[in-house]
C-alpha positions in Angstrom: 9.0 10.7 -3.0 6.4 8.7 -1.1 3.3 6.8 -2.2 1.9 7.2 -5.7 -1.4 5.6 -5.0 -4.9 6.5 -6.1 -7.0 8.0 -3.3 -4.3 8.1 -0.6 -5.8 10.0 2.4 -2.6 11.6 3.9 -3.9 15.2 3.1 -7.2 14.6 4.8 -6.0 13.2 8.1 -6.5 16.5 9.8 -10.2 16.3 9.0 -10.8 12.6 9.4 -9.2 12.0 12.9 -11.3 14.7 14.7 -14.4 13.1 13.4 -13.4 9.7 14.7 -12.6 11.3 18.1 -16.0 13.0 18.2 -17.7 9.7 17.5 -15.8 7.3 19.8 -13.5 9.4 22.0 -10.0 8.3 23.1 -8.6 4.7 23.3 -11.3 3.1 21.1 -10.8 0.2 18.8 -10.9 1.4 15.2 -10.8 -0.9 12.1 -9.2 0.5 8.9 -10.9 -2.0 6.6 -9.2 -1.0 3.3 -6.1 0.5 4.7 -4.1 1.1 1.4 -1.0 3.1 2.3 -1.9 2.8 6.1 -1.8 6.6 6.5 -5.0 6.5 8.5 -3.9 3.4 10.5 -0.6 5.1 11.4 -2.3 8.3 12.5 -4.7 6.3 14.6 -2.0 4.4 16.3 -0.1 7.6 17.1 -3.3 9.0 18.6 -3.5 6.0 21.0 -6.2 4.0 19.3 -6.2 0.2 19.0 -6.1 -0.5 15.3 -7.1 -3.4 13.1 -5.9 -2.9 9.5 -6.9 -4.9 6.5 -6.4 -4.8 2.8 -6.7 -7.1 -0.2 -3.3 -6.2 -1.7 -0.1 -7.8 -0.4 1.9 -4.6 -0.7 -0.7 -2.9 1.5 -0.4 -5.7 4.0 3.4 -5.1 4.4 2.8 -1.3 4.6 0.4 -1.9 7.5 2.7 -4.2 9.3 5.5 -1.7 9.1 3.1 1.1 10.4 1.5 -0.8 13.2 3.7 -3.6 14.6 7.2 -2.1 15.5 7.6 -1.7 19.2 11.4 -1.5 19.1 14.1 -0.4 16.6 14.9 -3.4 14.4 18.4 -4.9 15.0 18.7 -7.3 12.0 21.0 -9.5 14.1 20.2 -12.6 12.0 21.8 -11.0 8.9 25.0 -9.6 10.4 27.1 -11.8 8.1 25.2 -10.5 5.1 25.6 -6.9 6.2 29.4 -7.4 6.7 29.7 -9.0 3.3 28.0 -6.3 1.3 28.1 -3.1 3.3 30.4 -0.6 1.4 33.6 -0.1 3.4 33.1 3.7 3.4 29.5 3.5 4.7 30.4 3.8 8.4 33.4 6.1 7.9 31.8 9.5 8.3 29.2 8.7 11.0 27.9 5.5 12.6 24.9 3.9 11.0 22.1 2.1 12.8 21.7 -1.6 12.2 18.6 -0.7 10.0 20.6 1.8 7.9 23.5 -0.7 7.6 21.0 -3.4 6.4 19.6 -1.1 3.7 23.1 0.0 2.5 24.2 -3.6 2.3 21.0 -4.6 0.4 21.6 -1.6 -2.0 25.0 -2.9 -2.7 24.2 -6.5 -3.8 25.1 -7.4 -7.4 22.4 -6.8 -9.9 21.1 -9.7 -11.9 19.4 -10.2 -15.3 16.4 -11.8 -13.7 12.6 -11.5 -13.9 12.3 -7.7 -13.6 15.1 -7.1 -16.1 13.5 -9.5 -18.6 9.9 -8.4 -18.2 10.0 -4.7 -17.3 13.1 -3.1 -18.7 14.0 -1.7 -22.1 16.8 -4.3 -22.6 14.5 -7.2 -21.6 12.9 -9.9 -23.8 9.5 -10.5 -22.4 8.0 -13.9 -22.9 4.5 -12.7 -23.8 5.1 -9.5 -25.6 6.7 -8.4 -28.9 8.6 -5.5 -27.5 10.4 -4.7 -24.2 8.4 -3.0 -21.5 9.8 0.3 -20.4 8.9 0.4 -16.7 12.5 0.7 -15.4 15.9 1.6 -16.8 17.9 -1.7 -17.3 20.3 -1.0 -14.4 17.5 -0.4 -11.9 15.7 -3.5 -13.1 18.8 -5.6 -12.6 19.3 -4.1 -9.1 15.7 -4.8 -8.2 16.2 -8.5 -9.2 19.4 -8.7 -7.1 17.8 -7.1 -4.0 14.6 -9.1 -4.2 16.6 -12.4 -4.5 18.5 -11.6 -1.3 15.4 -10.5 0.7 13.7 -13.7 -0.2 16.7 -15.9 0.6 17.4 -14.3 3.9 13.8 -14.6 5.0 13.4 -18.2 3.8 16.6 -19.2 5.6 15.1 -17.8 8.9 17.8 -15.1 9.2 15.4 -12.3 8.6 12.3 -12.4 10.9 8.8 -11.7 9.6 8.7 -8.1 10.6 12.1 -7.3 9.3 11.1 -9.0 6.1 8.0 -6.8 5.8 10.2 -3.7 6.4 12.7 -4.5 3.7 9.9 -5.4 1.2 8.2 -2.1 2.1 11.4 -0.2 1.5 12.1 -2.0 -1.8 8.6 -1.3 -3.0 9.0 2.4 -2.1 12.4 2.6 -3.8 11.1 0.9 -7.0 8.0 3.2 -7.0 10.3 6.3 -6.9 12.1 5.3 -10.1 9.3 3.6 -12.1 8.8 5.1 -15.5 5.1 5.7 -15.2 2.7 8.6 -15.4 0.8 7.7 -12.3 -0.1 4.0 -12.1 1.3 0.8 -13.5 -1.5 0.3 -16.0 1.2 1.3 -18.6 4.7 2.6 -18.8 5.8 5.8 -20.5 7.3 5.6 -24.0 10.5 7.4 -23.1 12.4 7.4 -19.9 11.5 10.6 -18.1 12.3 12.5 -14.8 13.3 10.5 -11.8 13.0 7.2 -13.6 16.6 8.0 -14.8 17.9 8.1 -11.2 19.5 5.0 -9.6 17.2 3.2 -7.2 17.8 4.1 -3.5 16.5 2.4 -0.4 15.5 5.1 2.1 15.0 4.3 5.8 11.3 4.5 6.8 10.5 6.8 9.6 9.2 4.1 11.9 6.6 4.6 14.6 8.1 2.9 17.7 5.6 2.6 20.5 5.4 0.3 23.5 2.1 -1.3 22.5 2.9 -5.0 21.8 -0.1 -7.1 20.8 -2.4 -4.1 20.6 -2.8 -4.0 16.9 -3.7 -6.5 14.2 -3.0 -6.6 10.4 -5.1 -8.8 8.2 -5.3 -9.5 4.5 -8.5 -10.3 2.5 -11.7 -9.1 1.0 -13.4 -6.5 3.3 -16.7 -8.4 2.8 -15.1 -11.6 4.1 -13.0 -10.1 6.9 -15.9 -8.0 8.3 -17.4 -10.8 10.3 -14.1 -11.5 12.0 -13.8 -8.0 13.5 -15.5 -6.4 16.6 -14.6 -2.8 17.1 -16.0 0.6 18.1 -15.7 2.3 14.7 -14.9 1.0 11.2 -13.3 3.4 8.8 -13.7 2.4 5.1 -12.0 4.0 2.2 -13.2 1.9 -0.8 -12.2 2.3 -4.4 -14.5 4.9 -6.1 -14.0 4.1 -9.7 -13.7 1.2 -12.2 -9.9 1.1 -12.0 -8.9 -2.1 -10.2 -5.9 -1.7 -7.9 -4.7 -5.2 -8.6 -4.3 -4.3 -12.3 -3.0 -0.7 -11.8 -0.4 -1.7 -9.2 0.5 -5.2 -10.5 4.3 -4.6 -10.3 4.2 -3.6 -6.7 2.1 -6.6 -5.9 4.7 -8.8 -7.6 7.4 -7.2 -5.4 5.3 -7.8 -2.3 4.5 -11.5 -3.2 8.1 -12.2 -4.2 7.0 -14.3 -7.1 7.5 -14.4 -10.9 4.0 -14.6 -12.5 3.3 -14.8 -16.1 3.4 -11.2 -17.4 0.7 -10.8 -19.9 0.2 -8.4 -22.8 1.8 -5.0 -23.6 1.5 -3.8 -20.0 2.8 -7.1 -18.5 -0.1 -7.6 -16.1 0.1 -10.4 -13.6 -2.9 -12.7 -13.3 -5.0 -10.5 -10.9 -8.5 -11.8 -10.9 -8.0 -13.3 -7.5 -7.9 -9.7 -6.2 -10.8 -8.3 -8.2 -12.7 -5.7 -6.1 -16.5 -5.6 -6.2 -16.2 -1.9 -5.2 -15.0 -1.2 -8.7 -18.2 -2.6 -10.2 -21.4 -0.6 -9.9 -23.6 -3.7 -9.9 -21.8 -5.2 -6.9 -20.9 -2.3 -4.6 -24.2 -2.2 -2.7 -24.2 -5.9 -1.8 -20.6 -5.6 -0.6 -21.6 -2.7 1.7 -24.6 -4.7 3.0 -22.4 -7.6 3.9 -20.0 -5.4 5.8 -22.6 -3.5 7.7 -24.6 -6.6 8.6 -21.7 -8.9 9.6 -19.3 -6.6 11.5 -19.9 -6.1 15.2 -19.6 -2.4 15.1 -21.8 0.6 16.0 -20.1 3.3 13.9 -19.1 3.2 10.2 -17.2 6.1 8.7 -16.9 5.9 4.9 -14.8 8.1 2.6 -16.4 8.5 -0.8 -16.0 10.8 -3.8 -18.1 12.9 -6.2 -16.4 10.8 -8.9 -17.6 7.6 -7.4 -19.7 4.9 -9.2 -22.5 5.6 -6.8 -24.1 9.0 -6.3 -24.3 10.6 -2.9 -28.1 10.0 -3.0 -27.6 6.3 -3.7 -25.1 6.0 -0.9 -27.4 7.7 1.6 -30.3 5.5 0.5 -28.3 2.4 0.9 -26.7 3.3 4.3 -30.0 4.6 5.6 -31.4 1.1 5.6 -29.0 0.3 8.5 -29.4 3.5 10.6 -29.1 7.3 10.7 -26.7 8.8 8.2 -24.7 12.1 8.4 -22.6 13.5 5.6 -19.6 15.9 5.8 -18.1 17.4 2.7 -14.3 17.7 2.2 -12.1 19.1 -0.5 -9.1 17.1 -1.7 -6.5 17.3 -4.5 -7.5 15.1 -7.4 -5.2 12.2 -8.4 -4.3 12.6 -12.0 -2.0 10.2 -13.9 -1.6 12.5 -16.9 -2.2 16.1 -18.1 -6.0 15.8 -18.2 -8.5 18.6 -18.2 -10.0 17.4 -14.9 -10.4 20.0 -12.2 -7.4 20.0 -9.7 -9.6 19.5 -6.7 -12.3 17.0 -6.0 -15.2 16.9 -3.5 -15.0 14.0 -1.1 -17.6 12.9 1.4 -17.1 11.6 4.9 -20.3 9.6 5.6 -21.2 8.4 9.1 -23.5 5.5 9.6 -24.7 4.9 13.2 -25.9 1.3 13.0 -29.3 0.9 14.6 
């Protein structure tokens, strides 16, 4: 299925990368300051750039590590005993599996448990802070998620799963859970009745890893863009900020819980985790401009390339006026498919802007 994230830029890579090349040429250092799914970071790495990726969300941090840091195929040597214990006997019968595929098959096969996800996010659960069950997952999938996340955490904490392998298994678990979540688009709320692929059993699908011999070339960071900016020196900074009031921390709270491997208090009908520690100023009209100012003034970078939308909290005129205080501004217009979480009357396409600031 792939990512179900607001504003993912996969469809626009063919338009974004040529602009970056025109501005800084080959082999430059590019920062992807709000990397999200890491679609842009991955494409930059494949094109030979040095990449620094950052995001506030923990699930994005793991996505970026998987996209940027693998220089060899993972062997999962430290969990050979776990794989032998849980790998279905028929799994290798038809054709040999790679160590990575064997690890995923074994993880898929661990016993389910009536744990946190089953209690808080399934139709059979009894949430602690709600009067009725939350219908995010069918009960069997919720139990299986609880079983898998327990083993991933234990294997990592015991030192048998290294940090990069840990990020990969969390990434795959997040993607698998995302595929069978009973949601219309985001996790702001669940659907009343189980629909479509939410009825399917959860599966862990091997990620198509980018394996390049570039150890130490790339960096993955996690934090507020405004705070991280002063720690980065690069040739070009690509910024894809939130456009609207919808906070990612609230709309993707379940994925964040998977990524953090914790069991936070699930609050209210939607079961939101406490998320104010990941509140984005870019979702608040009164704070966006100051956040941009901090990034432009603190980062050691000559070129900034910002994706923005006609639906954004700031108008294009406001953006140009703000950016123009730091140097010459050029705007390109792009067309993209609109993200819709329901059958709304919004137009199917949306105008997006690619705004280049050459810092004076």
